[in-house]
C-alpha positions in Angstrom: -36.2 -65.7 7.7 -38.2 -63.1 5.8 -35.3 -60.7 5.9 -32.9 -63.3 4.5 -35.4 -64.2 1.8 -35.8 -60.5 0.9 -32.1 -60.0 0.6 -31.8 -63.1 -1.6 -34.5 -61.7 -3.9 -32.8 -58.4 -4.2 -29.5 -60.0 -5.0 -31.2 -62.1 -7.7 -32.8 -59.0 -9.2 -29.4 -57.2 -9.2 -27.4 -60.1 -10.9 -30.1 -61.8 -13.0 -31.7 -58.9 -14.7 -32.5 -60.8 -17.9 -34.5 -63.4 -16.2 -36.3 -60.9 -14.0 -37.1 -58.7 -17.1 -38.5 -61.8 -18.9 -40.6 -62.8 -15.8 -41.9 -59.2 -15.7 -42.9 -59.3 -19.4 -44.6 -62.6 -18.9 -46.6 -61.2 -15.9 -47.7 -58.2 -18.0 -48.7 -60.5 -20.9 -50.6 -62.7 -18.6 -52.4 -59.6 -17.1 -53.4 -58.4 -20.7 -54.6 -61.9 -21.6 -56.8 -62.1 -18.5 -58.2 -58.6 -19.2 -58.9 -59.5 -22.9 -60.6 -62.7 -21.8 -62.8 -60.8 -19.4 -63.9 -58.4 -22.1 -64.6 -61.2 -24.5 -66.7 -62.9 -21.9 -68.6 -59.6 -21.5 -69.6 -59.6 -25.2 -66.8 -57.7 -27.0 -65.2 -59.1 -30.1 -61.6 -60.3 -29.6 -59.8 -57.5 -31.6 -61.7 -54.7 -29.8 -61.2 -56.4 -26.4 -57.5 -56.7 -27.0 -57.1 -53.1 -28.2 -59.1 -51.7 -25.2 -57.3 -53.8 -22.7 -53.9 -52.6 -24.0 -55.2 -49.0 -23.9 -56.3 -49.3 -20.3 -53.0 -51.0 -19.3 -50.8 -48.4 -21.0 -47.4 -48.7 -22.8 -45.6 -51.9 -21.9 -42.2 -50.2 -22.5 -43.1 -47.3 -20.2 -44.4 -49.7 -17.5 -41.3 -51.8 -17.9 -39.0 -48.8 -17.5 -40.9 -47.6 -14.4 -40.6 -51.0 -12.7 -36.9 -51.1 -13.5 -36.3 -47.7 -12.0 -38.1 -48.8 -8.8 -36.2 -52.1 -8.6 -33.4 -52.3 -5.9 -30.0 -52.0 -7.5 -31.2 -50.5 -10.7 -30.1 -47.0 -9.7 -26.5 -48.1 -10.0 -27.1 -49.2 -13.6 -28.9 -45.9 -14.3 -26.2 -43.7 -12.8 -23.5 -45.7 -14.6 -25.4 -45.3 -17.9 -25.8 -41.5 -17.3 -22.1 -41.3 -16.4 -21.1 -43.0 -19.6 -23.4 -40.8 -21.6 -22.0 -37.7 -19.9 -18.4 -38.7 -20.8 -19.4 -39.4 -24.4 -21.2 -36.1 -24.7 -18.1 -34.2 -23.4 -15.8 -36.1 -25.7 -17.9 -35.0 -28.7 -17.8 -31.4 -27.5 -14.0 -31.6 -26.7 -13.3 -27.9 -27.3 -15.8 -26.9 -24.7 -14.5 -29.6 -22.3 -10.9 -28.4 -22.6 -11.7 -24.8 -22.0 -13.8 -25.6 -19.0 -11.2 -28.0 -17.5 -8.3 -25.6 -17.9 -10.3 -22.7 -16.5 -11.5 -24.6 -13.5 -8.1 -26.2 -12.9 -6.5 -22.7 -12.7 -9.2 -21.4 -10.4 -9.2 -24.4 -8.0 -5.4 -24.8 -8.0 -4.8 -21.1 -7.3 -7.4 -21.0 -4.5 -6.1 -24.2 -2.9 -2.5 -22.9 -3.0 -3.4 -19.6 -1.3 -5.5 -21.4 1.3 -2.6 -23.8 2.1 -0.2 -20.9 2.8 -2.8 -19.0 4.8 -3.7 -22.1 6.8 -0.1 -22.8 7.8 1.0 -19.2 8.4 -2.1 -17.6 9.8 -4.7 -20.1 10.8 -2.9 -23.3 12.0 0.9 -22.8 12.3 1.3 -25.1 15.2 1.4 -28.9 14.5 -0.5 -31.6 16.5 -4.0 -32.6 17.1 -4.4 -30.1 20.0 -2.4 -27.2 18.7 -4.7 -24.6 20.4 -3.7 -26.0 23.7 0.0 -25.0 23.3 0.6 -21.8 25.2 3.5 -19.4 25.6 4.2 -17.8 29.0 6.2 -14.6 29.4 6.6 -11.6 31.6 6.1 -7.9 31.2 9.5 -6.2 31.2 10.0 -2.6 32.4 12.8 -0.4 31.2 14.0 2.8 32.8 13.8 4.7 29.5 10.3 3.5 28.8 7.7 3.2 31.6 5.3 1.2 29.4 5.6 -2.6 29.9 6.9 -4.7 27.0 6.2 -8.4 26.4 9.3 -10.5 26.6 10.4 -14.0 27.6 11.1 -15.1 31.1 14.0 -14.9 33.5 15.6 -17.8 35.4 13.5 -17.4 38.6 10.3 -17.7 36.6 11.6 -20.7 34.6 12.6 -22.4 37.8 9.1 -21.8 39.3 7.4 -23.2 36.2 9.6 -26.3 36.3 8.7 -26.8 39.9 5.0 -26.7 39.0 5.4 -28.6 35.7 3.2 -31.4 37.1 0.2 -29.1 36.6 0.6 -29.3 32.8 0.5 -32.3 30.5 3.7 -31.1 28.9 6.2 -28.3 29.4 9.4 -27.2 27.6 11.5 -24.1 27.1 14.3 -22.8 24.8 16.6 -19.8 24.6 15.5 -17.1 22.1 19.0 -17.1 20.7 22.5 -18.1 21.4 25.4 -17.8 19.0 28.7 -19.3 18.0 31.5 -17.8 15.8 32.5 -19.4 12.5 34.7 -18.3 9.6 33.9 -17.6 6.0 36.1 -15.9 3.4 38.6 -14.8 6.1 35.9 -13.1 8.2 34.0 -14.1 11.3 30.4 -15.1 10.9 27.9 -15.4 13.7 25.8 -18.6 13.7 22.6 -18.3 15.6 21.0 -21.2 17.4 19.1 -22.1 20.6 19.7 -24.0 23.8 16.9 -26.5 24.4 16.2 -29.3 26.9 16.4 -32.9 25.6 12.6 -33.2 25.3 12.1 -30.1 23.3 11.5 -31.8 20.0 9.2 -34.4 21.5 7.0 -31.6 22.8 6.2 -30.6 19.2 6.1 -34.2 17.9 8.7 -33.6 15.2 11.3 -36.1 14.2 14.7 -35.5 12.5 15.2 -36.4 8.9 18.6 -37.7 9.8 19.9 -39.1 13.1 18.3 -38.5 16.4 17.7 -35.7 18.9 19.2 -35.4 22.3 19.3 -37.7 25.3 19.0 -36.7 28.9 22.7 -37.2 29.7 23.8 -34.9 26.8 22.2 -31.8 28.4 24.9 -29.4 29.7 24.9 -26.7 32.3 25.6 -23.3 30.6 26.9 -20.5 32.8 28.5 -18.5 29.9 26.5 -17.2 27.0 28.4 -19.4 24.5 28.4 -23.2 24.8 31.4 -25.2 26.0 33.9 -26.7 23.6 32.4 -30.2 23.6 28.7 -30.7 23.0 26.2 -32.5 20.9 24.4 -30.5 18.2 21.3 -30.8 16.0 21.5 -28.9 12.7 18.8 -27.1 10.9 18.1 -28.4 7.4 19.2 -25.1 5.8 22.5 -24.9 7.6 23.2 -28.6 7.0 22.7 -27.8 3.2 24.8 -24.6 3.2 27.5 -25.3 5.7 28.0 -29.1 5.3 26.7 -29.4 1.6 24.0 -31.8 2.7 26.4 -34.6 3.6 24.2 -37.5 4.9 27.3 -39.1 6.6 27.8 -36.3 9.0 25.7 -37.9 11.6 27.9 -39.0 14.5 30.9 -37.0 13.2 32.7 -34.3 15.1 32.7 -30.9 13.3 34.7 -27.8 14.1 32.7 -24.5 14.4 35.2 -21.8 15.0 37.3 -23.1 17.8 34.7 -25.6 19.1 34.3 -29.3 18.4 30.6 -30.5 18.3 29.2 -33.9 17.6 26.3 -33.9 15.1 23.4 -36.1 16.3 20.6 -35.1 13.9 19.2 -32.9 11.2 15.8 -31.4 11.5 13.2 -31.1 8.6 13.5 -28.0 6.4 10.2 -26.6 7.7 11.1 -26.7 11.5 12.3 -23.2 12.3 11.9 -22.3 16.0 12.3 -20.1 17.8 13.1 -18.0 14.7 13.9 -18.4 11.0 17.5 -17.6 11.7 17.9 -20.6 14.0 20.6 -22.8 12.5 21.3 -25.3 15.3 20.1 -26.5 18.7 22.2 -27.4 21.7 21.2 -29.7 24.6 21.1 -27.7 27.9 19.9 -27.7 31.4 17.8 -24.8 32.6 19.7 -21.8 33.9 19.3 -21.5 37.6 18.9 -18.2 39.4 22.1 -17.1 41.2 22.4 -14.6 44.1 23.5 -11.1 43.1 23.3 -12.0 39.4 20.7 -11.1 36.8 20.0 -12.5 33.4 17.8 -11.0 30.7 14.3 -12.4 30.0 15.5 -14.4 27.0 13.9 -17.8 27.7 10.7 -18.9 25.9 8.5 -21.1 28.0 5.9 -23.3 26.4 3.3 -25.6 27.9 0.1 -27.5 27.0 -3.2 -26.9 28.7 -4.9 -29.7 30.5 -7.7 -31.6 28.7 -10.3 -29.4 30.1 -8.6 -26.5 28.4 -9.4 -23.9 31.1 -7.1 -21.0 30.7 -8.4 -19.4 33.9 -6.7 -22.1 36.0 -3.3 -21.4 34.4 -3.7 -17.7 35.0 -4.4 -18.3 38.7 -1.3 -20.5 38.9 0.8 -17.8 37.2 -0.5 -15.2 39.6 0.5 -17.4 42.5 4.0 -17.9 41.1 4.4 -14.2 40.6 3.3 -13.4 44.2 5.7 -16.0 45.6 8.6 -14.7 43.6 8.0 -11.2 44.8 8.3 -12.4 48.4 11.6 -14.3 47.7 14.3 -12.5 49.7 17.1 -14.1 47.7 15.9 -12.0 44.7 15.6 -8.8 46.6 18.8 -7.1 45.2 18.3 -8.4 41.6 15.0 -9.2 40.0 12.7 -7.8 42.6 14.2 -4.3 42.2 13.2 -4.4 38.6 9.7 -5.9 39.2 9.0 -3.2 41.8 9.3 -0.5 39.2 5.7 -1.4 38.3 3.0 -0.6 40.7 1.5 -4.1 40.2 4.9 -5.8 40.6 5.7 -8.9 38.5 3.1 -9.5 35.9 3.1 -12.7 33.7 1.2 -13.1 30.4 0.0 -16.2 28.6 -1.2 -16.5 25.1 -1.5 -19.2 22.4 1.8 -20.1 20.7 0.3 -19.5 17.2 0.0 -15.8 18.1 3.7 -15.6 18.8 4.5 -17.5 15.6 2.4 -14.9 13.7 4.8 -12.3 15.0 2.3 -10.4 17.3 4.9 -10.6 20.1 8.3 -10.5 18.4 8.0 -9.9 14.7 7.2 -6.7 12.9 6.8 -8.6 9.7 3.5 -10.2 10.7 1.2 -7.2 9.9 2.7 -7.0 6.4 2.5 -10.7 5.8 -1.0 -10.9 7.1 -2.1 -8.0 4.9 -0.4 -9.6 1.9 -2.0 -13.1 2.5 -5.4 -11.6 3.1 -5.1 -9.5 0.0 -4.2 -12.6 -2.0 -7.1 -14.5 -0.5 -9.5 -11.8 -1.6 -7.9 -11.7 -5.1 -8.1 -15.5 -5.5 -11.8 -15.5 -4.3 -12.6 -12.9 -7.0 -10.8 -15.1 -9.6 -12.7 -18.1 -8.5 -16.0 -16.2 -8.8 -15.0 -15.2 -12.4 -14.1 -18.8 -13.1 -17.5 -20.0 -11.9 -19.3 -17.2 -13.8 -17.4 -17.9 -17.0 -17.9 -21.7 -16.7 -21.6 -21.2 -15.8 -22.1 -19.1 -18.9 -20.3 -21.6 -21.2 -22.4 -24.4 -19.7 -25.6 -22.4 -20.0 -24.9 -21.7 -23.7 -24.1 -25.3 -24.3 -27.3 -26.4 -22.6 -29.3 -23.9 -24.7 -27.7 -25.4 -27.8 -28.8 -28.8 -26.8 -32.5 -27.9 -26.2 -33.7 -30.0 -29.1 -31.7 -33.0 -27.9 -33.2 -32.6 -24.4 -36.7 -32.3 -25.9 -36.2 -35.6 -27.8 -35.1 -37.3 -24.6 -38.2 -35.9 -22.8 -40.4 -37.0 -25.6 -39.0 -40.5 -25.3 -40.0 -40.7 -21.6 -37.0 -39.1 -19.7 -38.3 -37.4 -16.7 -37.2 -34.0 -15.5 -35.2 -35.4 -12.6 -33.2 -37.6 -14.9 -32.4 -34.7 -17.2 -31.1 -32.7 -14.3 -29.1 -35.7 -13.2 -27.5 -36.2 -16.6 -26.6 -32.5 -16.9 -25.2 -32.4 -13.4 -23.1 -35.5 -14.0 -21.5 -33.7 -17.0 -20.6 -30.8 -14.7 -19.3 -33.2 -12.1 -17.1 -35.0 -14.5 -15.6 -31.7 -15.7 -15.1 -30.5 -12.0 -13.5 -33.8 -10.9 -11.1 -33.8 -13.9 -10.3 -30.1 -13.2 -9.8 -30.9 -9.5 -7.2 -33.6 -10.3 -5.4 -31.2 -12.6 -5.6 -28.5 -10.0 -3.6 -30.7 -7.5 -0.6 -30.5 -9.9 -1.0 -26.7 -10.2 -1.3 -26.5 -6.4 2.0 -28.3 -5.9 3.7 -25.7 -8.1 1.9 -22.8 -6.6 2.9 -23.7 -3.1 6.6 -23.3 -3.9 5.9 -19.8 -5.2 3.7 -18.6 -2.4 5.9 -20.2 0.4 8.6 -17.7 -0.5 6.4 -14.9 0.9 6.6 -16.2 4.4 9.2 -14.6 6.6 8.0 -16.0 10.0 9.3 -19.0 12.0 7.7 -22.2 11.0 6.8 -25.4 12.8 4.9 -27.1 10.0 5.7 -27.6 6.3 3.7 -25.6 3.7 2.6 -28.5 1.6 -0.4 -30.2 0.2 -2.0 -32.2 3.1 -5.3 -33.6 4.1 -6.8 -30.1 4.9 -5.7 -28.7 1.6 -7.2 -31.8 -0.2 -10.4 -31.2 1.7 -10.5 -27.6 0.7 -9.8 -28.6 -2.9 -12.7 -31.1 -2.7 -14.9 -28.4 -1.2 -14.0 -25.9 -3.8 -14.6 -28.4 -6.5 -18.1 -29.2 -5.1 -18.8 -25.5 -4.8 -17.9 -24.9 -8.4 -20.2 -27.8 -9.5 -23.1 -26.1 -7.7 -22.1 -22.7 -9.0 -21.7 -23.5 -12.7 -23.7 -26.7 -13.0 -26.9 -26.4 -11.0 -28.3 -23.4 -12.8 -27.8 -24.6 -16.4 -29.1 -28.1 -15.4 -32.2 -26.5 -13.9 -32.8 -24.5 -17.0 -32.1 -27.4 -19.3 -34.7 -29.5 -17.5 -37.4 -26.9 -18.4 -37.7 -27.9 -22.0 -41.0 -27.2 -23.9 -41.0 -30.3 -26.1 -43.3 -29.2 -28.9 -41.6 -25.8 -29.4 -38.2 -27.3 -29.7 -39.2 -30.3 -31.8 -40.7 -27.9 -34.4 -37.5 -26.0 -34.8 -34.2 -27.4 -36.1 -31.0 -27.0 -34.1 -29.9 -24.2 -36.4 -33.0 -22.0 -36.2 -33.8 -22.4 -32.5 -33.5 -18.9 -31.0 -32.2 -18.1 -27.6 -34.9 -17.3 -25.1 -35.1 -13.8 -23.6 -34.3 -15.3 -20.1 -31.2 -17.1 -21.4 -30.0 -14.0 -23.1 -30.4 -11.9 -19.9 -28.7 -14.5 -17.8 -25.7 -14.7 -20.2 -25.4 -10.9 -20.3 -25.6 -10.8 -16.5 -22.9 -13.4 -16.1 -20.7 -11.5 -18.6 -21.2 -8.2 -16.8 -20.3 -9.9 -13.5 -17.1 -11.2 -15.0 -16.2 -7.7 -16.2 -17.0 -6.2 -12.8 -14.8 -8.7 -11.0 -12.0 -8.3 -13.5 -12.1 -4.5 -13.1 -11.8 -4.9 -9.3 -8.7 -7.1 -9.6 -7.3 -4.9 -12.4 -7.7 -1.8 -10.3 -6.1 -3.5 -7.3 -3.1 -4.5 -9.4 -3.0 -0.9 -10.8 -2.9 0.5 -7.3 0.0 -1.8 -6.3 1.9 -1.0 -9.5 1.5 2.7 -8.8 2.5 2.1 -5.2 5.7 0.4 -6.2 6.5 3.1 -8.8 5.9 5.8 -6.1 8.2 3.8 -3.8 11.0 3.7 -6.3 10.4 7.4 -7.2 10.4 8.4 -3.5 13.5 10.5 -2.7 15.6 8.6 -0.2 16.8 11.9 1.3 20.3 11.5 -0.2 22.0 10.9 -3.5 22.0 7.1 -3.9 23.9 7.0 -7.2 27.6 6.2 -7.0 27.2 5.2 -3.4 28.4 1.9 -2.0 27.2 0.5 1.4 29.2 -1.8 3.6 27.5 -3.1 6.8 30.1 -4.2 9.4 29.9 -5.5 12.9 33.1 -5.1 15.0 33.3 -7.7 17.7 34.3 -6.1 21.1 37.9 -6.9 21.9 38.7 -7.8 25.5 35.0 -8.4 26.3 32.5 -5.6 27.3 35.1 -3.7 29.3 34.9 0.1 29.9 37.5 0.8 27.2 35.8 -1.6 24.6 34.0 1.3 23.0 37.2 3.3 22.6 39.0 0.3 20.9 36.0 -0.2 18.6 35.9 3.5 17.6 39.6 3.3 16.7 39.0 0.3 14.5 36.1 2.2 12.8 38.3 5.2 12.2 41.1 3.0 10.8 38.6 1.3 8.5 37.4 4.6 7.2 41.0 5.7 6.5 41.7 2.5 4.6 38.5 2.8 2.5 39.1 6.4 1.7 42.5 5.5 0.3 41.0 3.1 -2.3 41.2 4.2 -5.9 37.9 5.5 -7.1 36.6 6.4 -3.6 35.9 10.1 -3.2 34.7 10.2 0.4 33.7 7.8 3.2 31.1 8.3 5.9 29.7 6.0 8.6 26.6 5.9 10.7 25.0 3.7 13.3 21.2 3.6 13.6 19.3 2.6 16.7 15.8 1.4 16.2 14.6 2.1 19.8 12.2 5.0 20.0 12.2 6.7 23.4 10.0 9.5 24.8 11.5 13.0 24.9 10.5 16.1 26.7 11.4 19.8 26.6 13.0 21.9 29.4 9.6 22.4 31.1 8.8 18.7 31.2 6.2 18.7 28.4 6.4 15.4 26.5 7.3 16.1 22.8 7.0 12.6 21.4 9.1 9.5 20.7 12.5 9.8 19.0 15.4 7.6 18.1 19.1 8.3 18.6 21.6 7.6 15.8 25.3 8.3 15.4 27.2 9.6 12.4 30.9 9.9 11.6 32.7 13.3 11.7 36.2 12.3 10.7 37.2 12.4 7.0 34.0 14.1 6.0 30.7 14.6 7.8 28.3 11.6 7.0 25.6 13.8 5.6 28.0 15.5 3.3 29.1 12.1 2.0 25.5 11.1 1.5 24.7 14.6 0.0 21.7 14.9 2.3 20.1 18.4 2.2 20.7 20.8 5.1 17.4 22.5 5.7 18.6 24.8 8.5 21.5 25.5 10.9 24.7 23.5 10.4 26.2 20.1 10.3 28.0 18.6 13.3 31.8 19.2 13.4 34.7 17.7 15.3 34.3 20.4 17.9 30.9 18.8 18.8 32.6 15.7 20.1 33.0 15.3 23.8 31.1 14.4 26.9 30.1 18.0 27.7 28.9 18.9 24.3 25.2 18.4 23.6 24.8 19.6 20.0 22.6 17.5 17.8 21.3 17.5 14.3 17.7 16.4 13.8 15.7 15.2 10.8 12.8 17.1 9.2 10.2 14.8 10.7 11.4 15.4 14.3 11.4 19.2 13.7 7.9 19.1 12.3 6.4 16.7 14.9 8.1 18.2 18.0 7.9 21.9 17.1 5.1 22.3 14.6 4.9 25.6 12.9 8.0 26.7 14.9 11.7 27.1 14.2 13.5 24.1 15.7 16.9 25.8 15.7 18.2 26.3 19.2 15.5 24.2 20.8 16.4 21.8 23.6 15.1 18.4 24.8 16.0 15.5 26.9 14.9 11.9 27.4 12.0 11.3 29.8 13.5 9.6 32.9 16.7 9.4 31.0 19.1 11.6 33.1 19.7 15.3 33.2 21.6 15.7 29.9 19.9 18.2 27.6 20.4 18.2 23.8 20.4 21.4 21.7 19.4 21.4 18.0 22.1 23.0 15.9 20.9 21.7 12.5 18.0 20.2 10.6 18.5 17.8 7.7 16.1 16.2 5.3 14.5 12.9 6.0 16.9 10.1 5.0 15.4 6.6 4.4 18.7 4.8 5.3 17.0 1.5 6.0 15.0 1.5 2.7 12.2 3.3 1.1 9.7 0.8 2.5 10.5 1.9 6.1 8.4 4.7 7.6 10.4 7.9 8.5 10.4 8.4 12.3 11.8 11.3 14.4 15.6 10.9 14.7 18.5 13.0 16.1 22.1 12.4 15.3 25.2 12.5 17.6 28.9 12.0 16.9 29.8 8.4 16.1 32.4 8.2 19.0 29.5 8.3 21.5 28.0 5.1 20.1 28.3 1.9 22.2 30.4 -0.9 20.7 27.5 -3.3 21.0 24.1 -3.1 19.3 23.5 -2.1 15.7 26.3 -2.6 13.2 28.3 0.2 11.6 27.3 1.1 8.1 30.0 2.6 5.8 29.0 4.7 2.8 31.5 5.2 0.1 31.0 8.0 -2.5 32.7 6.7 -5.7 33.7 8.2 -9.0 32.9 5.0 -10.9 30.4 2.1 -10.8 30.3 1.3 -7.0 29.7 -2.4 -7.7 33.2 -2.7 -9.1 34.7 -1.7 -5.8 33.1 -4.5 -3.7 36.1 -6.8 -3.8 38.6 -4.1 -2.9 36.4 -2.9 -0.1 36.1 -6.4 1.3 39.9 -6.8 1.1 40.5 -3.5 2.8 38.2 -4.4 5.7 39.9 -7.8 6.1 43.2 -6.0 6.7 41.8 -3.8 9.4 40.6 -6.6 11.7 41.0 -10.3 11.3 38.1 -10.8 13.7 35.7 -8.6 11.9 32.2 -9.9 11.0 31.6 -10.8 7.4 30.5 -7.5 5.8 27.4 -7.1 3.7 28.3 -5.0 0.7 25.9 -3.7 -1.9 25.2 -0.5 -3.9 22.6 1.8 -2.3 20.6 1.8 -5.5 20.3 -2.0 -5.1 19.5 -1.8 -1.4 16.7 0.7 -2.0 15.3 -1.4 -4.8 15.4 -4.6 -2.6 13.5 -2.8 0.1 10.5 -2.8 -2.2 10.6 -6.6 -2.5 7.4 -7.2 -0.4 5.2 -4.9 -2.4 6.8 -6.0 -5.7 6.0 -9.6 -4.9 2.4 -8.7 -4.0 2.1 -6.6 -7.2 3.3 -9.5 -9.3 0.8 -11.9 -7.9 -2.0 -9.4 -8.2 -1.0 -8.7 -11.8 -1.1 -12.4 -12.6 -4.5 -12.8 -11.1 -5.7 -9.6 -12.9 -4.5 -10.8 -16.3 -6.2 -14.1 -15.7 -9.4 -12.2 -14.7 -9.3 -10.0 -17.8 -8.7 -12.9 -20.1 -11.6 -14.8 -18.6 -13.8 -11.8 -18.8 -12.9 -11.3 -22.4 -13.6 -14.9 -23.1 -17.0 -14.6 -21.4 -18.0 -11.6 -23.5 -16.7 -13.3 -26.6 -18.7 -16.4 -25.9 -21.8 -14.4 -25.2 -21.7 -12.6 -28.5 -20.3 -15.5 -30.6 -23.2 -17.7 -29.4 -25.7 -14.9 -30.0 -24.4 -14.5 -33.5 -24.6 -18.3 -34.1 -28.2 -18.4 -32.9 -29.2 -15.2 -34.9 -27.6 -16.3 -38.2 -31.0 -16.2 -40.0 -31.9 -12.8 -38.5 -28.6 -11.3 -39.5 -28.9 -12.8 -43.0 -32.4 -11.2 -43.4 -31.0 -7.8 -42.2 -28.2 -8.0 -44.8 -30.6 -9.1 -47.5 -32.9 -6.1 -46.7 -30.0 -3.7 -47.1 -28.0 -3.5 -43.9 -24.3 -3.0 -44.6 -21.4 -4.5 -42.7 -20.8 -1.4 -40.5 -24.4 -1.5 -39.3 -24.1 -5.2 -38.5 -20.8 -4.7 -36.7 -22.3 -1.7 -34.8 -25.3 -3.8 -33.7 -23.2 -6.7 -32.3 -20.5 -4.4 -30.8 -23.3 -2.3 -29.3 -24.8 -5.4 -27.6 -21.5 -6.3 -26.2 -20.7 -2.7 -25.2 -23.8 -2.5 -23.1 -22.7 -5.6 -21.2 -19.2 -4.1 -20.7 -20.5 -0.7 -19.5 -22.8 -2.4 -17.0 -19.9 -4.4 -15.7 -17.6 -1.4 -15.5 -20.1 0.6 -13.6 -20.5 -2.2 -11.0 -16.8 -2.8 -11.0 -15.9 0.8 -10.2 -17.9 0.5 -6.9 -16.0 -2.7 -6.0 -12.7 -1.1 -7.0 -13.3 1.8 -4.6 -14.1 -0.7 -1.8 -11.0 -2.8 -2.6 -8.8 0.3 -2.5 -9.9 1.1 1.0 -9.3 -2.6 2.1 -5.7 -2.5 0.9 -5.0 1.1 2.1 -2.3 -0.1 4.5 -0.4 -1.7 1.7 -0.3 1.3 -0.5 2.5 3.8 -0.6 2.0 7.4 -1.9 -1.2 6.4 -3.7 -4.8 7.2 -2.6 -7.2 4.2 -2.5 -9.3 6.1 -5.0 -6.5 7.1 -7.2 -8.0 9.0 -10.2 -5.3 7.7 -12.7 -6.0 4.1 -11.8 -9.8 4.5 -11.8 -9.6 6.1 -15.2 -7.1 3.9 -16.9 -8.2 0.5 -15.8 -11.8 0.8 -17.1 -10.3 2.2 -20.4 -7.9 -0.8 -20.6 -10.6 -3.3 -19.8 -13.1 -1.7 -22.2 -10.5 -1.8 -25.0 -9.8 -5.5 -24.5 -13.6 -6.2 -24.1 -14.4 -4.3 -27.4 -11.7 -6.4 -29.2 -13.5 -9.5 -27.8 -16.8 -8.0 -29.2 -15.3 -7.1 -32.6 -14.3 -10.7 -33.4 -17.9 -12.1 -33.5 -19.2 -8.9 -34.9 -16.8 -9.3 -37.9 -18.0 -12.8 -38.3 -21.6 -11.6 -38.3 -20.8 -9.0 -40.9 -19.5 -11.6 -43.3 -22.6 -13.8 -43.2 -23.9 -14.7 -46.7 -27.6 -14.0 -46.6 -28.4 -16.6 -49.2 -26.4 -19.3 -47.4 -28.0 -18.2 -44.1 -31.6 -18.5 -45.5 -30.7 -21.7 -47.4 -29.8 -23.5 -44.2 -33.4 -22.9 -43.0 
């Protein structure tokens, strides 16, 4: 009963404040009357008794306010009153509010955008509440040319074994790494890549189609051939649905023709779902491929499973070891897979790792290291920008708090305690931060679309503003409140009442501590801006060096056409011969085009294999590529420099001939400080054929200036297999090569109706496009650097402008005593210059550290590049001095009479 009575009393106090206040005043009056009566009874006269009773009791207003603050529910009223007061104060100082809101919104929005991309690409790329439990299983593959094991997918026997033991996992699924179908575009054949999956594949990830449905169990087909049968269900990727079918929503349930196949569309997946690769354009329902006697298939299946709730990886590893041991004892596999597994002393070895590592490219993609470095660099850059934002906002807030010292002193004199002053100032900072946070969400939405274009890895989750991003935005907002609001609020609460009430708002001088703090914040902004500016400078220099780097051939007036010839008659023994005839025919047709001076062709292989000399000493890893010898030698068409020996000739073609031309890197790495001419080498464990060096050419960056140059040797093109890397034709032209693209496409179409759609571009454009990654990174860093410089200049300007405003009387006296305008300008600029120099000195140390952090992303530029470390401080100092000159000019124009009259 007492608890209910207490609650009723609290509610009455909260909603009947007037009556409660009147009752409290009546009680105080009654207490004073009793004390006065007691003193009169003791012999004091009535007026003296009343005065002394009131003095002992204290101020009625102060006692009333104290009781109100202690009353339950009053804190809501007080906080609301302070909030309204904060909003009114910020509305009065609207210019300050707008600057702070815009600055904070840019910082919070940019940081949230970068975090969202980093979270989806690096930290949490796999969807679902237990994403860390999704694992990928694969096997170590062994190749005769390379004794080192390579991570790969799994073969049919291992898939069958995992399916037989699938009860040990909460969920299991699989998919092909890639399958393909042929389509037609512009009279050429195009290859459309997809993946064969079981019906439950999409349920494993918990993803739903945006249109239609996924597969049912009865739609799964048994695939023996590499290509699917003519009649099948198909689920489309969002990108292919848009490009191939123009985003037609009525396509669900319709039968479409892809090449010579009829497929029924059952669904369209979301635009973010890209698995097992970004090139996956469709999915087909399939049954698992079963192992067959005397038949081997490549390890091209991706197996995925979820760990049990206990999450013990050790149990899974034991199961995989058991499966591997059982398969090695399976006699039905003796003549196929076991013969490959036995090449390793440990036999069949399986690996397991979290799926997010595979999505990050650590297994299959060479793009991951670049992307990781880029996103890490952007994260560092945005962290620096956010620090500058906080420092700048803290300084503006601190200056505003100093300007309001008299106001705060009046509040303190009227009874406001220190805690309430801190609360009022923090509420103003909170209001600014919350408004900035809301505005930052809009900027985040825009920023995500820009940053998402950096990602070149397969995705399972959309890069979008979700709950985690909102939580980060809230956390960053709270952090900025603490960073820029707490310090000024704490200083503002330390208000000497008498000192500030004696001075007017115009004559109150800035304390030494406040001046030092303002200068410290401004120097910090300059240092952080210099770090970002130097990083942008290094990337600009890196891109310039990339574009200046000699490609190893004359790229002007050179047209590139990348063509894949489909083997006719399957992969038969004479398929290579037929392909070489078509390549030769295509070269003849291209050479006959008006404006074409010469045509060459080459075929690069990316596989690097170990090579040894005639005594068995390992020389290093080298790649083998093929060049054309008919019409004109490929290197002569490309105008690559011959550093020694000769080019290959038609006499070097033939099975018995072993003449090769090597690049400069191979000559330098394999035979350092020696003449490579006449040297011989062969592949380690690659047969008895020995190659002899007859020529050395300069390093040619045929894949782009962004690619590292590796040892390469070149053989005649007629030795190249018909499968593998496409042929690349180079056309030396007498006119603008871009004008010949249409004629080249028509000539190639006449050679072979089943030719793959060629990719045609000028070599100048191709080399420029190869710098896209660094140019994108450079652009973002430049944007951040410009923002940092502007914020730093604003910080320096605000320091000096506020200093001039507070020292108006001092400057007026100096002018009245004979100081000319140049002396006043020198005094103010000198004050700002000391702040700038201190920031530059600190920033140079940070710039050196940043250069070493982004060393891997630089090209042809040292992390401590002297030009960058010299020019960026000069540029920043120039901008900062301009920011200093503006308030200095204002100070020099102060009228001493007007300045003294305002006192």
